C-alpha positions in Angstrom: 110.6 101.1 109.6 108.0 103.8 110.4 104.8 103.7 109.1 104.9 107.1 107.3 107.9 105.2 105.2 105.4 102.4 104.5 103.4 105.0 103.1 105.7 106.6 101.0 107.3 103.0 99.7 103.7 101.9 98.3 102.3 106.0 97.3 106.4 106.0 95.0 106.0 101.8 94.0 102.5 103.0 93.1 103.6 106.1 90.9 106.4 104.0 89.7 103.9 101.3 87.7 101.3 103.9 86.9 105.0 105.6 84.9 107.2 102.9 83.2 103.9 100.0 83.2 105.6 97.3 84.3 108.3 96.9 87.6 109.8 94.3 88.7 110.0 92.6 92.4 114.2 92.6 92.9 114.3 95.9 91.2 111.8 97.4 93.5 114.2 96.0 96.5 117.1 97.2 95.4 115.4 99.9 94.9 114.2 101.0 98.1 116.7 98.4 100.2 113.9 96.2 101.0 113.1 92.4 101.0 111.2 90.5 98.9 108.8 89.3 101.0 107.6 93.2 102.3 107.5 94.3 98.0 104.8 91.4 97.7 103.1 92.9 101.0 103.2 96.2 98.7 102.2 94.6 95.7 99.4 92.3 97.1 97.9 95.6 99.0 98.0 97.7 95.9 96.3 95.2 94.0 93.5 95.2 96.6 93.4 99.1 96.5 92.9 98.9 92.7 96.2 100.7 91.8 98.0 97.9 89.6 97.6 94.2 89.2 100.0 91.9 90.6 102.2 89.6 87.8 104.5 86.8 88.8 108.2 88.2 89.5 106.3 92.1 89.6 103.2 94.1 88.8 101.9 96.0 86.0 99.4 98.4 85.4 95.9 98.2 85.3 94.1 98.0 81.7 92.1 101.1 80.8 88.9 99.7 81.2 89.4 98.9 84.4 91.7 102.4 85.6 88.2 103.1 87.0 87.7 102.3 90.6 85.5 103.0 93.6 87.6 105.0 96.4 89.5 102.9 98.9 86.8 103.4 101.7 83.8 102.7 99.7 85.6 99.3 98.7 86.0 98.7 102.4 82.6 99.3 102.9 81.1 96.9 100.7 83.9 94.2 101.2 82.4 94.5 104.4 78.6 94.0 103.9 79.5 90.5 101.8 81.6 89.5 104.7 78.6 90.1 106.6 76.0 88.3 104.3 78.8 85.6 104.4 78.8 84.9 107.7 74.7 85.2 107.5 75.2 81.7 106.1 77.7 80.0 108.3 76.2 77.7 110.9 77.3 76.2 114.3 79.4 73.4 113.7 79.6 73.6 110.5 82.6 71.9 108.5 83.6 74.9 105.5 86.5 75.6 103.8 87.8 79.7 103.5 90.2 80.8 100.5 92.4 83.2 100.9 92.1 86.7 99.9 90.7 90.4 101.1 87.0 89.8 101.2 87.3 85.6 102.8 89.8 87.4 105.6 87.4 90.4 106.2 84.7 86.9 107.1 86.7 85.7 109.9 85.9 88.4 112.6 81.9 87.9 112.4 83.0 84.3 113.0 83.0 84.6 116.9 79.4 83.4 118.3 79.7 80.5 116.0 80.3 77.3 118.2 82.0 73.7 116.6 83.3 75.4 113.2 86.0 73.4 111.6 88.0 75.6 109.1 90.1 74.1 106.4 91.9 76.9 104.6 95.3 77.6 102.9 95.7 81.1 103.9 98.1 81.8 106.7 96.3 85.3 106.8 93.2 83.2 107.5 94.8 81.1 109.9 96.3 83.6 111.9 93.1 85.2 112.5 90.5 82.3 113.4 93.6 81.3 116.2 92.4 85.1 117.4 88.9 83.9 118.1 87.5 83.4 121.5 85.3 81.0 120.2 88.7 78.5 119.0 87.5 77.0 115.8 89.5 73.5 114.5 92.4 74.9 112.4 93.2 72.3 109.6 95.8 73.6 107.0 96.2 72.1 103.3 99.6 72.8 103.4 101.4 72.4 99.8 103.8 74.9 97.9 103.8 78.1 98.9 102.6 80.5 96.2 103.9 84.0 96.3 101.1 85.6 93.7 98.4 84.8 95.9 99.8 84.4 99.3 98.2 80.6 99.8 99.4 77.1 99.3 98.6 75.5 96.1 99.7 72.2 94.7 99.2 68.7 95.0 99.8 68.4 98.2 96.9 70.7 99.1 94.2 68.7 96.8 95.0 65.5 98.5 94.7 66.9 101.8 91.6 68.1 100.4 90.2 65.4 99.3 90.6 63.5 102.7 87.5 65.7 104.1 83.6 66.5 103.0 83.1 69.8 103.6 79.7 71.8 103.9 80.5 74.7 102.6 83.0 76.4 100.0 84.0 80.9 100.5 86.1 81.7 97.9 86.8 84.9 96.2 87.3 86.3 92.5 89.3 88.0 91.0 86.5 89.0 88.3 82.9 87.7 87.1 82.3 87.2 83.6 78.8 86.6 82.9 79.3 83.4 80.3 81.4 81.6 82.0 81.4 82.1 85.7 84.6 82.8 87.9 87.9 83.9 86.4 91.2 84.7 87.4 94.8 86.0 86.9 96.8 83.2 88.5 97.2 80.4 86.6 97.4 78.1 89.8 93.1 76.9 89.7 93.8 73.8 90.2 93.3 73.9 94.0 89.8 76.2 93.7 88.0 73.4 91.7 88.9 70.8 94.1 87.6 72.7 96.7 84.2 73.6 95.1 84.3 69.0 94.3 84.7 68.7 98.1 82.0 71.0 99.8 77.6 70.4 99.3 78.2 75.2 98.7 80.4 77.0 97.1 80.0 80.7 98.3 81.4 83.7 96.1 82.0 86.5 97.3 82.6 89.5 94.9 82.4 93.2 94.9 79.8 94.2 92.0 82.7 96.4 90.4 84.5 93.2 89.4 80.9 91.5 88.2 81.9 91.7 84.4 85.4 91.7 84.2 87.1 90.0 81.2 89.9 87.5 82.8 91.6 85.1 80.4 91.5 82.6 83.1 87.9 80.4 84.3 88.4 79.4 87.7 85.1 78.3 88.8 82.7 77.7 85.7 78.9 78.5 87.2 77.4 74.9 87.6 80.0 74.9 90.1 79.2 78.0 92.0 75.3 77.6 94.5 75.5 81.3 95.9 77.0 84.6 94.7 77.6 87.4 97.4 77.9 91.1 96.2 77.1 94.7 97.5 73.9 96.5 95.6 75.5 98.2 93.4 75.0 95.8 91.2 73.2 96.6 88.1 69.7 95.0 86.8 71.7 93.6 84.0 74.1 91.5 85.3 71.3 90.4 88.5 69.3 89.0 85.6 72.1 87.3 83.8 73.7 85.8 87.0 70.0 84.4 88.0 69.6 82.9 85.8 71.9 80.7 85.9 70.3 79.3 88.7 72.7 80.6 91.3 71.4 82.6 94.4 71.9 86.1 94.1 72.4 88.0 97.4 73.3 92.0 97.0 74.2 93.1 100.6 73.7 96.3 101.0 76.7 98.3 101.4 75.4 101.5 103.1 73.3 101.3 106.6 69.9 102.6 106.8 69.9 106.4 107.1 67.5 106.1 110.5 70.4 103.9 111.7 73.1 106.4 110.5 71.0 109.1 112.8 71.3 107.4 115.8 
């Protein structure tokens, strides 16, 4: 399948979800004559781009209050800014957990100058990116049961493996931030995230500012389990004040380089 055909298929999927409100993976595999794995990757990319929300067995359209999303290029710049700021908190010889997700994955290429790292992850994408680094960090995998929704390993086996170690830091994303409760997610499998937080001395949440204030049903990590939140500088002052009032270290990374840097 060519790149052009892939783009056309993803555009057609996004349009179909917008028109119908909900589609299933089974229906899409038949409609586009492709595999479930391919369709799930399509849905994951479209969700990252803010075009739909994945659900078990398919996808649904965005709720009306979430439709106004920034363009993909700006989201990418924000993810990169968050990744840079998060990577600066990681020191040589640290033992860290990097959870699955596009924002956490964006940090991996920035770790090439770190020495003696030990990294545990539940994500095949993160593991693959770590293997490409020249500094060759020690890579540990949680194992467990594969969850196609989050594209990561979950479950009791993964939790038991994590409890066998201790870590300096956890880098984790979120589907949303409830300013009263903490990080929230569409995924009902939150046990592994909580165990990750238990075994790490510092919990660092990486999330774009437009996700802060989203009300999503499933609480993942309450504020008292979070030490640091890294976001971009589009976050409003009211939200900043509420987060800092929880005793959380807040880092708002500039998504655009200063004008002098751009002119060079």
